[in-house]
N, C-alpha and C positions, 0 to 999 in steps of 0.2 A: 434547513428545516429542523424542527425538534421532534424527537420521538414522543408520541403521546402515551399517557397511561392507558391500560395497564402495561408496565414495562416488562420486557422479556426477562426471564430468569437467567441466572448465571449458567444453569445447566443447558438451557436452550442456546445461549450464545456460545458456549463451549462446543456444542454439537455443530453449529454453523461454522465456527472456526475450523473444526475438524474437516468439514465438507469442503471448505475453501482450500485447505492444505492438500487434501486428496486430489482436487481438481488441478491444482498447480503441478502436482507430481504427474498427473496424467498427460499434461501438455509439455512435459519435460522442462519445467521452469524452476525446479528445486532439487538439483542433484545433491546427493549426500545430505548434509545438514544445512545447505544453502537456503536462505530465505527466512523471513520472520514476520509475525503478525501481531498487532496490538489493537485493542478496541477500548476507547474511552467511554465510560459510563457516568453521566453527570446526574445521577440520582442517588438517594440514600439507599444503601444496601448492606447486609451483613454477609461477608464472604466466608464466615467460619464453617457453615454447613458443608461447603465444597472444599474449603482450604483451611483446616483447623490449626495448622502450625503457623506461627508468626515470628518475625524477627525484624529489628531495625534495619533500614536500608538507605544508605546515602544516595541521593539523586545525582545523576551526572550533569543535570542542568536544572535550574530552579523553575518552579511553576506555582507561584503564590496564588494565582487566580483559580487554581484547580484544587485548593485545599479541601479536604473532606471527601473528595471523589477519587476515582482511580481507573486503573486499566487492567484488563485481561491481557496477558502478554506471554509470548512463547519463551521457552528457556533457551539459553545459549547452547549450541551444539546439538539441539534436538532436530529430528527429521519431521518436516511438515506432513509427510504422508502417514506418519504414525500417530498424529494427534487424534484422529477419529477413533482409533482403537483404544486409546487410553489417555484421555484429555488431562486427567489429574496428574499423570506422570510428566506431561509436557508443557503445562500451562501454570501460571501463577496469577494472583491478583495483587497489584501494587497500589496502595492507597497513599495519597499525598497528605502529609501531616502539616500541622500549624507552622507557618513561616514559609512553606513551600520548598524547603531545601532538604528535608528528610522525608522518608517514606516508611511504611510498614509493608513488608513483603509476606503475603499469605501463600502458603503452599500446602500440598497434600503429603501424606506419608509415602505415597508412591513416587514422589519427586525424583527425577533422573538428571537433574542439572544443578549447578552450583549457583548461577546467577541468571537473570533475564538476558535477553539478546544483547550482543555487543553493540548493536545499533540503537540502544535505548535512548541515547541523547537525541537523535533525530526524531524518534517516535514522540517523546515527550514534547520536544520543542514545536513540532508541526501540530500536534494535538492542541497544545496551548494557544498557538497562533490562530488556528482555525476556530476553536471554541470561543475565544475572546473576541475575535473580529466578527463572527457570524452568529453568536448567541446559541451555539449548539449544545445539546445535552447528550449527543451520541456522535462518535467519529471513529472510523475504521481506517487503519493503515496496513498495507500489505507490501512487503519487499520480496521480490522473486528475481530469478535469473534466467529468463527465457532466451534461448541461445540465438535465435535469429535477430532479435532486437539487439542483443549484446554484440553479435558479430557486426551488424551495421555500424555500431558505435565505434568500432575500430577503424572505420573508413573515414578519411578526413571530411569529405563533402557532407556526410550525414551528421557531423558534429555541430549541428545548427538546428535550433528548434523549428524554424519555419521550413527549411529544406527537408528535415526528417519527417515533419508532419505531412507535408504535401506528397511525399513519396510513399509513405506507409499508409496513409488514409485514402489513397486513390483506387484501391482494389475492390472494395465491396461497398454497397450503398449504406450498410449498417454502421460502417466505421465513422463517418463524419457525424451521423445522427447520435452516436453514443459518446464520441470524443470531440465535441464541437469546439472546445478551447484548445485543441491540438495537444501535441506531446512535447513537453519541455525537455531540454537537454542540459546536463551538467557535465563539464569536463571531468576527467578522472581526478578523484580526491581520495586520500587515504581512508579506507573503511573505518567508521567509528570516529572520525576526526571532527573537531569543532568546525572546520571549514565546510565539511560535507553537511553537517547539521544546519549551519546558517544558509548554505546554498539551497537545501531542501525547503526551509521555511520561506525563503524569498520566491523560489520557483513555484511552489505549490499554492501560492496566492493567485496565480494565473492559470495553473494547469492542474488537472486531477490525476495525471500520470506523468512521471518524470523519468527519463532515462539517465542513469548514472553511467557515464562514459566508461567503457571497458570493464563493467562490473554487473549492472542489473537495472532494475526499475523499482520505483516506489509509486503506489497508487492509493488514492484515498476515496472515501465515500462517507456521506452523512446519512445514508439510508441503511446500508448493511455491509458486512464484511464481504459477502458474496458479490455485491455490486463492484466493490473494489477489485475483486478477483476477475470479474467480467472485463473490466477495462484492460487488464493485462492480457486477457485472452484475445480481445479484439485487436489490440495493438500488435501482439505477437503474430496473429494470423496475417495482418497486413505486412509485417516484416518478412514473413515466410514467402508471401507472394513476391515481395521486392527482391528477396534473395534468389528465388526461382528465376526472376526476370534477369538478374545480373548474370546468372549462370547460363542463360539462354540468349546472351548477346543483346539484351534489351529489346527483344522483338515485340513485346506487348506495351501498350501505352496506358493501360488502366482506364478508369473513367475520366472523361474529359472535364475540364473546368465547367463547361456549359452543363454537362450532365450532373455534376456534383451540385451546382447551384439550383438546378431543377429539383433535385432531391431535397435540398435545404428549404426551398420555397414551399414544396409540398408538405413538409413535416414541420414547418415553422421553426427551423434550426437557425439560431443566431450564431454565425461564425465569421471569422475574418481571415481564414487560411486560403480559400480559393476565390 
């Protein structure tokens, strides 16, 4: 979908990013400076009221289709829980310049970071792919490290998208309704690497939330940054049930396939997991 006019202001979006970061901290998905957030804005705007300082910034991956537009993005080493208290210290606006290989980084005087997130290559590449494939003018990405999902990713049998999805989404009716395309899985790759970037691009064509093996998750939304955060919360809740069941000798079965299909029929959910 495309966000219609009137478009939300930078100030409003900065507040929403702060609220998402606070929620991720509340569910213990962003220890220390773990996690990062970016939001693509595909309309004309002047970022200098919020971010008056500017500097050239070489892009880690090209995005020629996004020239003239840009992203609100978290700074490297910043704590997601602190964005809500001082968004200008923790966020920047990165605009893609002509040719798509260079950008302009806009920041505030309160800036407390040197560069945007170290996962910027994945953020730009996934935004580019989703925007060009689906004609979007808004796209949000959230990386977090919810520990039950990450713990499961250390167990061999959960290192498979279908197995992981079936076992995590079986515990509450809301799970399959909100994550009908399931949870993607990527094996461990070096954080910030080109391999992880390409894996994210491919996997997020079929899934709105992807587990990075032994690392964390990446979730996306073309509606709002808080919707992307919700996907992480739904998946982490299911992973917590799954972890509880593992520690309780697998006594519970979760919702049956028949029950899950009843839910999907009732709510017109198109899914191919159960």
